C-alpha positions as CSV (number, residue, x, y, z in Angstrom):
1,M,17.2,-13.7,-6.7
2,S,19.4,-13.7,-9.8
3,I,22.2,-11.2,-10.2
4,N,20.3,-9.5,-13.1
5,N,17.1,-9.4,-11.2
6,A,19.0,-7.7,-8.3
7,K,20.6,-5.2,-10.7
8,V,17.2,-4.3,-12.3
9,L,15.5,-4.0,-8.9
10,T,18.2,-1.8,-7.4
11,Y,18.1,0.4,-10.5
12,C,14.3,0.8,-10.1
13,K,14.7,1.7,-6.5
14,Q,17.3,4.4,-7.3
15,H,15.6,5.8,-10.4
16,G,12.0,4.9,-10.1
17,S,11.7,2.9,-13.3
18,I,13.8,1.2,-16.1
19,T,13.7,0.8,-19.9
20,V,15.1,-2.1,-21.9
21,R,17.7,0.3,-23.1
22,D,18.7,1.3,-19.6
23,A,19.1,-2.4,-18.6
24,A,21.2,-3.2,-21.7
25,V,23.4,-0.1,-21.7
26,K,23.7,1.0,-18.1
27,L,23.5,-2.4,-16.4
28,E,25.1,-4.4,-19.2
29,I,22.4,-7.1,-19.2
30,N,22.5,-9.1,-22.5
31,S,18.8,-10.1,-22.5
32,P,16.9,-7.4,-20.7
33,T,13.5,-8.2,-22.2
34,K,13.9,-11.8,-20.9
35,V,14.9,-10.7,-17.5
36,I,12.0,-8.3,-17.1
37,S,9.6,-10.9,-18.5
38,N,10.8,-13.5,-16.0
39,M,10.4,-10.9,-13.2
40,R,6.8,-10.2,-14.4
41,H,5.9,-13.9,-14.2
42,S,7.5,-14.4,-10.8
43,D,5.5,-14.2,-7.6
44,Q,8.4,-12.1,-6.1
45,Y,7.9,-8.9,-8.1
46,I,5.1,-6.5,-9.1
47,V,5.9,-5.3,-12.7
48,T,3.9,-2.6,-14.4
49,D,4.7,-0.6,-17.5
50,I,3.7,2.4,-19.6
51,V,4.3,3.1,-23.2
52,E,6.1,6.4,-23.8
53,T,6.9,8.1,-27.1
54,R,9.8,10.4,-28.1
55,V,11.0,12.0,-31.3
56,N,14.5,10.9,-32.2
57,K,17.1,13.1,-33.9
58,D,15.8,12.2,-37.3
59,G,12.3,13.4,-36.4
60,E,10.8,9.9,-36.2
61,T,8.4,9.1,-33.4
62,K,9.6,6.1,-31.4
63,R,7.6,4.1,-28.8
64,Y,9.1,2.2,-25.9
65,K,8.1,0.8,-22.5
66,R,9.1,2.1,-19.2
67,Y,8.9,-0.6,-16.4
68,F,8.1,0.0,-12.7
69,I,9.3,-3.0,-10.7
70,Q,8.8,-3.6,-7.0
71,E,9.6,-6.5,-4.7
72,V,6.6,-8.1,-3.2
73,A,6.6,-7.8,0.6
74,T,6.6,-11.2,2.3
């Protein structure tokens, strides 16, 4: 398991889910989309996502994905 995978998995265990922004800002991962994509295509993890929307301070509606990542039991 890579260091970034471990960071993302630990974050998901503690908080239930993660966004790309969480991974970039809170975990200081430079390519969070790539890390999550690699985890999705690995046999070691189950990755599901939902699309959420929020209204930013300028009144614009923004969409983003929230990822739920679990380790596959072996």
